[in-house]
N, C-alpha and C positions, 0 to 999 in steps of 0.2 A: 539601568536601574532607576526606579522612580518611587516616590513616596505616595501615600494615599491622596494627599492634598495637592501636591505640585511635583513637577519634574525636577530631578537633580540638576542644579546649574552646571553648565559646561565651563570650559576655560575662559571664554570671553565674558560670560555672565559673572564668574568669580572675580575677574579683573575689574569689571564695572562696580561690583559690590565693594571691593576694596577701595576704589576711587571714591565712591559715595561715602564710605565710612571715614576716610581721611578728610574729605571736604566737610562733612558734618562735624567731625571732631575739631577741625580748624575754626569753623564758625562758632561753635560753643566755647572754645578756648578764647577767641577774640571777644565774644560777648562777656564772658566772665572777667577777662582782663580789663575791659572797659569799665565794668561795674566796680571792680576793686580800685582802679585808678581814680574813678570819680569819688569813691569813699575816702581814698587817701588824700585827695585834694581838699576834701571837706574836713580833714583832721580826725577821721575816725580811728586812725592807727598811729596817732602821735605818741611819743614816749610818755607824755603826761597821762594818757589814758591807761597805759599799762601800770604806771606808778599808782594811779588811783585804784585800779583793780587789785593791787597788792595790799591795800589797807585791810587790817584785821576786821574792821566793822563791816566792810563789804562782804567778806566771806562769812561773817557771822549772819548777815542778812540772808545770804544764799543758803546757808545751813538751816536757818529757821524756815525759809520758804520750802526747802526740800522736805523737811520734817512735816510741814503742814500738808504738802502734796501727798507724801507717802502715807501719812496717817489717815487722811480722808480716803485715799484710794484703797487702803487695806480694809478699813471698816466697810466701805461701799462694796468691795469685792466679796467679802464674807456674806454680807446681807443679800447681795445680788444672787449668789450661788444658792443660798437657802430659799430665797424668794422663787428663783427659777425652778428649783427641784420641787417645791411644794405645788406650784401652779402647773408644772408639767404633769405631775401625778393627778392633780385635780382635773386637768383637761382630758385625761385618759380614763376618768372615772366612769363607771357604768350608770351612775346616778345623774340624771339630768339636772337636778337642783344643785349639784356640785359642779358639774361640767360647764353649764352655760354661764354662770357668773364668772368662772375662771376664764372662759373665752372672751367675755366682754372686757374684763380687767386687763388681760394680756394685750388684746388688740388695741385697746384705748391707749395704754401707756406706750406701746410701740409706735403709735401714730403721732403722739404729741411731741413736738420739738423739745429737745432736752433743755434748751435755753429758756423757753417759755415755762417749762416745769420748774426750773430753779427759781425764776422770778416769781412765779405764783406762790410757791411754798414760802419764799422769803418774805414776800409782801403780805400774804394772807395770814401767816402764822408768825409774824415778827415778834409778837409778845410771848410766844411759846418756844420757837425754834431759834437757835443761834445761827450765824452764817455757816458754821461747820455742819450742823445737822440739816439745814436747808439744802446744802450741796449734796451731802451724803444720801439723804432720803430721795432726792431727785435722781441721783445716779442709780440708786437701788431700784427704783420703780421702772426706769427706762431700761437699764441693762439687765435687770432681773427678768423683765418681760421678754427681752431678746434671748436670754439664756433658757427661759421656759420653752421656747420653740426649739432651741438647740437640744435640750434634754429630751423633749418629745420626739424629735427626729431620731435621736440616738436610741431611745427605747423602741421605736417602731422599726429601727434597723436591726435589732436583735432577731435572729432567726425564729420563726414561729414554732419550730420544734422545741425550743427552750420552754416556751409557755405551755405547750401541750404536755411536755414531760413533767413540768412542775405541778400542773393541775392533776395529772394522772397519779402522782404520788400523794395527793391529798393536800397540797398547799392552798391556803386561802389567797385572795387577791392581794391583800396587804403584804403577806409573806412573799408572794411572787414578785411584787414590785421591789421590796426591800432587799431580798436575798439573791434574786436572779437577774431581773431586768436592769435595775438602776446601776449596780456595779459594772455590768457589761456596757451599758450606755455611756457611762463616764469614760471608760477606756476607749470606746469608739470615738467619742466627741471631744477627747482631751485637747487636741490642737485647737479646735474651735473655741473651747472654754478659755484656754490661755490667751488666745487672740482677743477675746472679748475683755479679758482682764487688762490687757494692754490698752484697749480702747477706754476702759474706765480710768486708767492712770492718765491718759492724755486728756480726757474730758474734765479732769479736775481743774484744768486751766480756765474753764468756763466760770469758775468761782470768782474770777476777776470782775464779773458783772455785778456781784453783790458785795464787792470789797473784801472778799476772803483773801487773806495774805498768803497765797500759795506761791509756788516757784516763779511762775510767769509774772505775777504781780510784783514780786520782789525784784525780778529782773528789770521790769519797767521803772520801778522806783530808783534802782541803781543807775539806769540809763539817764534819768532826769537829774540825778544827783551829780554825776560826773560829766554831764552834757555830751554823752556819746552813746549811741544805741547799738552799734554792731557788735562790739566785744561782749558786753553784758548779755545781750540776747543770744549771741552765738554760744556763750558759756551755758546758758539755760538749755539751749537746743542740744548741746553735746551731752548734758546730764540726762535729758529725756531719752536721747538715742541710746546711751549706755544702758539705762535701766530696761528699756524696751528690748534691746538686743539680748540682755541677760534673760529676760522672760521668754523670749523666743527660743533661746538655747535650752532653757528649762523645759519648755514644751517638748522639744525634740528628745531630750533625755528621758522624760517621764513616759513619752510614747514608746520609746525603745524598751524601757524597763518593763512597762506593762505588757507589751507584745511578747517580750522574752519570757516573762513570768507565765503568760498564757500558754506559750509553747511548751515550757518545762512542765507545767501542770498537766497538759494533755499527754505528754510523753509518759509521765508518771502513772496516769490513769491507764494508758494503754499497756504499760509494762505489768501493772497489777492485774489487768484482765487476762493477759497472756499467762501470768503465773497461776491465776485461778483456774484458767482453762486447762493448764497442764496438770 
């Protein structure tokens, strides 16, 4: 028996693989242990650190940073999805005067580093935009441009027969997009959309460069306050991991729900056609 890419390993190869795995695990465990021991010697895990972390004002600061992160991410995600949907439709327009400006805008903001975009909006429009809106608009422009390509790929992935059938029954291009292509594209690209939303959440940490007091900035402030870095920043990392894991599970749930709804709808249509034929 063999696979497409390589032969199935025999008993000796399996034994060698086990040895390699154990050796690599031992090396990683030794490396991790040495790092933790070094941090312990520097006082990063002293009882005073845990006592400081238990102070109410510490957790109040973490809560404020979490709210700043979630609020910026939520607004940026909504605006990015709207931006992406509009520019995806514009890129697929039959009118060149609509299509080419959309192409230029999307490609430009996809190419600009997000950090530079945040700094530009904050510095150039400091008299108009707060640090919150400078961060949110930068996230919208960058991630919305990425989502525009995601939506466009999803729309192009819808079978051509759907378009031909909709045009055959007299639908206009706007109705075709709104009622047929976009809903199916969202279902197809839902995991990619949720993944991009996770990226938006993580990218809020770049607000640190313009002194926006999000979760990472609060974690750094706490680390300086208690003179210990590992525990506060590890707490921040665990919060981010928990939120991102929840969003990933939400993507899986929504994908299953959408695919199940599609199958049930198809079954209902098929049953109706059978009944009509009878």
